[in-house]
C-alpha positions in Angstrom: 0.6 0.1 0.1 1.4 3.5 -1.3 1.9 6.1 1.9 0.3 9.0 1.5 0.7 12.8 2.8 -1.8 13.4 4.9 -2.5 16.6 7.4 -3.5 14.0 10.6 -4.7 16.8 12.4 -8.4 15.4 13.3 -11.5 17.2 13.7 -13.6 15.7 16.5 -17.9 17.1 16.6 -19.7 16.2 19.0 -23.2 16.7 18.2 -26.6 18.1 19.4 -25.9 16.8 23.0 -29.2 17.7 24.6 -28.7 18.0 28.2 -31.4 19.8 31.1 -29.8 22.7 33.3 -30.4 25.5 35.8 -29.5 28.4 33.4 -31.2 31.7 33.3 -32.5 34.9 36.1 -36.0 34.9 36.2 -37.9 32.7 38.6 -39.0 30.0 36.8 -36.2 29.4 34.9 -34.0 29.1 38.2 -36.1 26.7 39.3 -36.7 24.3 37.2 -34.9 22.5 34.3 -34.3 23.9 30.7 -32.9 21.9 27.8 -29.8 23.2 26.2 -28.4 21.8 23.2 -24.4 22.0 23.3 -22.7 21.3 20.0 -18.5 21.3 20.3 -16.3 21.1 17.6 -12.2 20.7 18.1 -9.3 19.6 16.6 -5.7 17.3 18.2 -2.7 15.8 16.4 -4.4 12.4 15.4 -0.8 11.2 14.0 -0.5 8.5 16.7 -4.4 7.7 17.1 -3.7 6.6 13.7 -0.2 4.8 13.9 -1.2 2.7 16.5 -5.1 1.8 16.1 -5.3 1.8 19.9 -7.6 4.4 22.6 -4.7 4.8 24.8 -3.3 6.9 21.5 -6.6 9.5 20.9 -8.2 11.9 22.5 -10.7 10.5 24.3 -13.7 12.8 23.9 -16.2 10.5 26.0 -14.4 11.1 28.8 -14.2 14.8 27.9 -18.5 14.4 27.5 -19.5 12.8 30.2 -17.4 15.9 32.3 -19.4 18.2 30.2 -22.7 15.7 31.1 -20.9 16.4 35.0 -20.9 19.9 35.6 -24.1 20.8 33.7 -25.6 18.3 35.7 -23.5 19.4 38.9 -24.3 23.4 38.5 -26.4 25.9 38.4 -25.9 29.6 35.6 -27.5 31.9 35.6 -25.6 33.2 31.5 -25.5 31.2 28.9 -22.0 32.4 28.4 -21.0 31.3 31.2 -22.2 27.9 30.8 -20.5 28.6 27.1 -17.0 29.6 29.0 -16.5 27.0 31.4 -18.0 24.1 28.7 -14.6 25.2 27.1 -12.8 25.2 29.5 -13.2 22.0 30.3 -12.5 21.0 27.1 -9.2 23.1 27.0 -8.0 21.5 29.9 -6.9 18.2 28.3 -3.6 18.8 26.2 -4.0 17.2 23.0 -6.8 20.4 22.0 -5.6 22.3 19.9 -8.4 24.3 19.1 -11.9 23.7 19.8 -15.2 25.8 19.6 -18.3 25.5 21.7 -22.2 27.1 20.4 -25.2 26.0 23.3 -28.2 26.5 22.4 -31.0 27.4 25.0 -34.1 26.2 23.1 -37.2 29.0 22.8 -35.4 31.5 25.1 -37.4 33.8 22.9 -40.7 34.1 21.8 -40.9 33.4 18.5 -37.5 32.3 18.1 -36.3 28.3 17.6 -33.5 29.0 20.6 -30.9 31.5 21.0 -27.6 30.6 21.4 -23.8 31.1 22.5 -20.2 29.7 19.9 -17.4 30.8 21.7 -13.7 29.5 21.1 -10.0 28.6 22.3 -6.3 27.4 20.6 -3.3 27.1 22.0 
């Protein structure tokens, strides 16, 4: 098999992670769980994972997802911006992550709108 030069930057996407969160500033928001939809896109150098074909050589996105779920489940947030920032920080704590973008939707946050979202990104 002929070796092809390849950029080993992997793009991992976690799509439509549906969670329930205490988020908002009005009493009904503070006291009731609401849906939030989290979308993550990140990049990392996957050369070792490609070469070894072993989970220990790859970025474990399952671990990252579990950390996000645990954080959302155990905290309360006034602002969507703060929640988005904290999720982004969880992702960037993983040293292999080169770049990440997090978008979090809050469905039905505004009358007549399907959702409102905040998107933040970071790189190293």
